[in-house]
SELO-372289 format. One record per residue (C-alpha): x, y, z. Coordinates in steps of 0.05 Angstrom, whole numbers. Example, Ala and Ser with C-alpha at 12.3 -4.5 7.8 and 13.67 -1.06 7.14 Angstrom:
<x 246	y -90	z 156>
<x 273	y -21	z 143>
This chain:
<x -1056	y -468	z -127>
<x -1080	y -526	z -84>
<x -1047	y -546	z -19>
<x -993	y -600	z -23>
<x -1022	y -670	z -15>
<x -1014	y -696	z 56>
<x -1016	y -773	z 54>
<x -1024	y -781	z 130>
<x -1082	y -733	z 135>
<x -1115	y -766	z 75>
<x -1107	y -835	z 107>
<x -1137	y -812	z 173>
<x -1196	y -777	z 139>
<x -1213	y -837	z 95>
<x -1204	y -892	z 148>
<x -1275	y -887	z 175>
<x -1310	y -880	z 108>
<x -1348	y -943	z 90>
<x -1336	y -936	z 15>
<x -1260	y -934	z 25>
<x -1240	y -1001	z -4>
<x -1197	y -1018	z 57>
<x -1258	y -1021	z 102>
<x -1261	y -1087	z 141>
<x -1337	y -1085	z 132>
<x -1336	y -1076	z 57>
<x -1347	y -1149	z 38>
<x -1402	y -1159	z 90>
<x -1438	y -1094	z 73>
<x -1443	y -1106	z -2>
<x -1471	y -1159	z -47>
<x -1471	y -1179	z -120>
<x -1533	y -1166	z -162>
<x -1552	y -1183	z -234>
<x -1552	y -1129	z -288>
<x -1574	y -1136	z -361>
<x -1505	y -1162	z -380>
<x -1472	y -1190	z -318>
<x -1464	y -1176	z -244>
<x -1446	y -1114	z -204>
<x -1432	y -1099	z -131>
<x -1488	y -1061	z -96>
<x -1497	y -1032	z -26>
<x -1550	y -1045	z 27>
<x -1598	y -1000	z -11>
<x -1588	y -1042	z -74>
<x -1554	y -983	z -109>
<x -1489	y -989	z -147>
<x -1433	y -991	z -96>
<x -1378	y -941	z -111>
<x -1313	y -959	z -77>
<x -1253	y -913	z -68>
<x -1180	y -932	z -74>
<x -1114	y -893	z -77>
<x -1054	y -914	z -116>
<x -998	y -892	z -163>
<x -1018	y -890	z -236>
<x -969	y -926	z -282>
<x -944	y -917	z -353>
<x -958	y -992	z -361>
<x -1014	y -1000	z -414>
<x -1035	y -927	z -402>
<x -1088	y -915	z -455>
<x -1132	y -856	z -437>
<x -1128	y -814	z -500>
<x -1188	y -797	z -545>
<x -1187	y -867	z -576>
<x -1173	y -905	z -511>
<x -1142	y -973	z -523>
<x -1164	y -978	z -596>
<x -1113	y -996	z -648>
<x -1115	y -990	z -724>
<x -1103	y -1064	z -735>
<x -1176	y -1075	z -751>
<x -1182	y -1130	z -698>
<x -1229	y -1088	z -655>
<x -1282	y -1035	z -669>
<x -1272	y -963	z -648>
<x -1340	y -963	z -614>
<x -1312	y -1016	z -566>
<x -1254	y -973	z -544>
<x -1240	y -966	z -470>
<x -1200	y -918	z -428>
<x -1150	y -961	z -390>
<x -1100	y -947	z -335>
<x -1067	y -986	z -278>
<x -1052	y -964	z -207>
<x -1002	y -996	z -160>
<x -979	y -997	z -88>
<x -960	y -926	z -66>
<x -891	y -917	z -35>
<x -921	y -882	z 25>
<x -926	y -933	z 83>
<x -997	y -916	z 105>
<x -1027	y -911	z 35>
<x -988	y -973	z 14>
<x -1019	y -1012	z 71>
<x -1087	y -985	z 50>
<x -1076	y -1007	z -22>
<x -1058	y -1078	z 0>
<x -1120	y -1082	z 45>
<x -1164	y -1057	z -12>
<x -1137	y -1109	z -61>
<x -1150	y -1163	z -9>
<x -1222	y -1140	z -3>
<x -1231	y -1138	z -79>
<x -1203	y -1209	z -85>
<x -1253	y -1232	z -32>
<x -1309	y -1202	z -74>
<x -1283	y -1237	z -136>
<x -1282	y -1303	z -99>
<x -1356	y -1296	z -81>
<x -1379	y -1302	z -154>
<x -1320	y -1330	z -192>
<x -1338	y -1397	z -222>
<x -1267	y -1412	z -245>
<x -1199	y -1404	z -214>
<x -1180	y -1356	z -269>
<x -1200	y -1286	z -250>
<x -1178	y -1235	z -303>
<x -1175	y -1162	z -321>
<x -1184	y -1126	z -255>
<x -1129	y -1148	z -207>
<x -1064	y -1159	z -244>
<x -1005	y -1198	z -215>
<x -939	y -1165	z -232>
<x -866	y -1175	z -211>
<x -872	y -1110	z -171>
<x -936	y -1132	z -136>
<x -1010	y -1130	z -150>
<x -1041	y -1075	z -193>
<x -1113	y -1052	z -203>
<x -1134	y -1044	z -276>
<x -1188	y -992	z -287>
<x -1228	y -989	z -351>
<x -1289	y -954	z -378>
<x -1320	y -942	z -447>
<x -1300	y -883	z -489>
<x -1365	y -884	z -528>
<x -1437	y -896	z -506>
<x -1498	y -910	z -551>
<x -1542	y -850	z -565>
<x -1612	y -857	z -535>
<x -1637	y -836	z -603>
<x -1596	y -849	z -665>
<x -1575	y -784	z -699>
<x -1593	y -779	z -773>
<x -1531	y -786	z -816>
<x -1559	y -751	z -877>
<x -1568	y -676	z -890>
<x -1642	y -687	z -904>
<x -1652	y -725	z -839>
<x -1615	y -673	z -799>
<x -1661	y -618	z -824>
<x -1723	y -653	z -798>
<x -1754	y -613	z -741>
<x -1733	y -637	z -672>
<x -1686	y -689	z -702>
<x -1632	y -712	z -652>
<x -1566	y -676	z -662>
<x -1494	y -692	z -645>
<x -1471	y -655	z -583>
<x -1412	y -607	z -587>
<x -1366	y -653	z -547>
<x -1375	y -710	z -596>
<x -1374	y -664	z -657>
<x -1307	y -635	z -636>
<x -1278	y -699	z -607>
<x -1202	y -698	z -619>
<x -1198	y -766	z -651>
<x -1130	y -784	z -680>
<x -1124	y -775	z -755>
<x -1117	y -849	z -770>
<x -1186	y -862	z -738>
<x -1224	y -804	z -770>
<x -1260	y -847	z -822>
<x -1284	y -896	z -769>
<x -1306	y -840	z -724>
<x -1345	y -804	z -778>
<x -1390	y -865	z -783>
<x -1391	y -880	z -709>
<x -1411	y -810	z -684>
<x -1483	y -817	z -709>
<x -1495	y -878	z -665>
<x -1447	y -866	z -606>
<x -1432	y -807	z -561>
<x -1361	y -793	z -538>
<x -1349	y -788	z -463>
<x -1285	y -758	z -433>
<x -1252	y -798	z -377>
<x -1277	y -766	z -311>
<x -1206	y -745	z -293>
<x -1198	y -683	z -250>
<x -1142	y -641	z -222>
<x -1157	y -581	z -177>
<x -1230	y -589	z -198>
<x -1212	y -581	z -272>
<x -1234	y -635	z -320>
<x -1172	y -659	z -358>
<x -1183	y -664	z -434>
<x -1169	y -732	z -465>
<x -1110	y -708	z -506>
<x -1074	y -693	z -441>
<x -1098	y -751	z -398>
<x -1041	y -800	z -410>
<x -987	y -749	z -393>
<x -1022	y -723	z -331>
<x -1038	y -792	z -304>
<x -968	y -820	z -314>
<x -936	y -828	z -245>
<x -990	y -788	z -208>
<x -1020	y -806	z -141>
<x -1094	y -815	z -156>
<x -1159	y -829	z -120>
<x -1206	y -873	z -161>
<x -1280	y -880	z -146>
<x -1304	y -941	z -183>
<x -1359	y -992	z -193>
<x -1344	y -1067	z -194>
<x -1371	y -1111	z -250>
<x -1366	y -1185	z -267>
<x -1378	y -1227	z -329>
<x -1368	y -1302	z -338>
<x -1333	y -1313	z -405>
<x -1324	y -1386	z -425>
<x -1266	y -1413	z -384>
<x -1251	y -1352	z -342>
<x -1283	y -1298	z -299>
<x -1275	y -1226	z -322>
<x -1279	y -1169	z -272>
<x -1276	y -1094	z -283>
<x -1263	y -1034	z -240>
<x -1304	y -981	z -276>
<x -1281	y -911	z -256>
<x -1335	y -860	z -240>
<x -1285	y -806	z -220>
<x -1210	y -802	z -220>
<x -1177	y -747	z -179>
<x -1104	y -727	z -184>
<x -1080	y -720	z -112>
<x -1007	y -708	z -130>
<x -975	y -700	z -198>
<x -922	y -750	z -217>
<x -847	y -737	z -228>
<x -828	y -690	z -284>
<x -822	y -726	z -350>
<x -774	y -697	z -402>
<x -817	y -681	z -464>
<x -799	y -716	z -529>
<x -816	y -699	z -601>
<x -875	y -747	z -605>
<x -914	y -718	z -546>
<x -965	y -664	z -556>
<x -956	y -603	z -511>
<x -1005	y -586	z -456>
<x -1048	y -526	z -474>
<x -1058	y -468	z -426>
<x -1132	y -484	z -416>
<x -1117	y -540	z -367>
<x -1104	y -531	z -292>
<x -1051	y -480	z -271>
<x -1008	y -530	z -235>
<x -1007	y -575	z -296>
<x -984	y -517	z -339>
<x -929	y -503	z -288>
<x -907	y -575	z -293>
<x -901	y -570	z -368>
<x -861	y -505	z -362>
<x -811	y -539	z -315>
<x -806	y -598	z -364>
<x -790	y -552	z -422>
<x -739	y -512	z -382>
<x -703	y -575	z -359>
<x -703	y -602	z -430>
<x -674	y -538	z -459>
<x -616	y -538	z -409>
<x -598	y -611	z -417>
């Protein structure tokens, strides 16, 4: 069992770290650099800059399951699916002030390269205040395409599908799409951790909902016609404090025992409260 999260201690420890997104020197110590598809923020060593921010993860557009934000409407391809979640201003005074300062820095970075007045997809204006939208791809292209025939798979040293992709818990309504996709794309779990345990995608939405999280992320930009698109691409998401207990309903999948002990305890409390209500 980990120690209870101490917001004040965390704030003090992070205050002097240059990658903490509240840093007054963040904008001056970074720059935008071209990539093969757009722009990204880099540090003085011209390496991808990884910023850190803390916020409260919301149920709003929370799509971090095995298929990310993909829907069965046919309007988008499964291979384009992204994990997506939003974080907002924490209730804690110190961390709330940090979040506001971080958003101000991120807006300053956007203004450096934005060619239009319409900056979309990363910083979201809401009636409750500004939110940070984080998104990253569920699937990545294989370096070598895996043969999709039995004959090709028997060829010596032929690339093979890794166990993670082979056993990916894709929802039933996307199985046909996935059976074609898996020979060209590799599935990647969201780098979501609690007590140093990687959280499996089937549990990610439930664990993230309402949790206090630390997000380490890269910052990307693309110019798309009449607007500028920005993205906070998470490299690691750490649960600092689990959210409030949510009463389970008949459409949610239960958390299995293989996840972190504290998460299992949270589920047990949920079930107990539900049974007595």
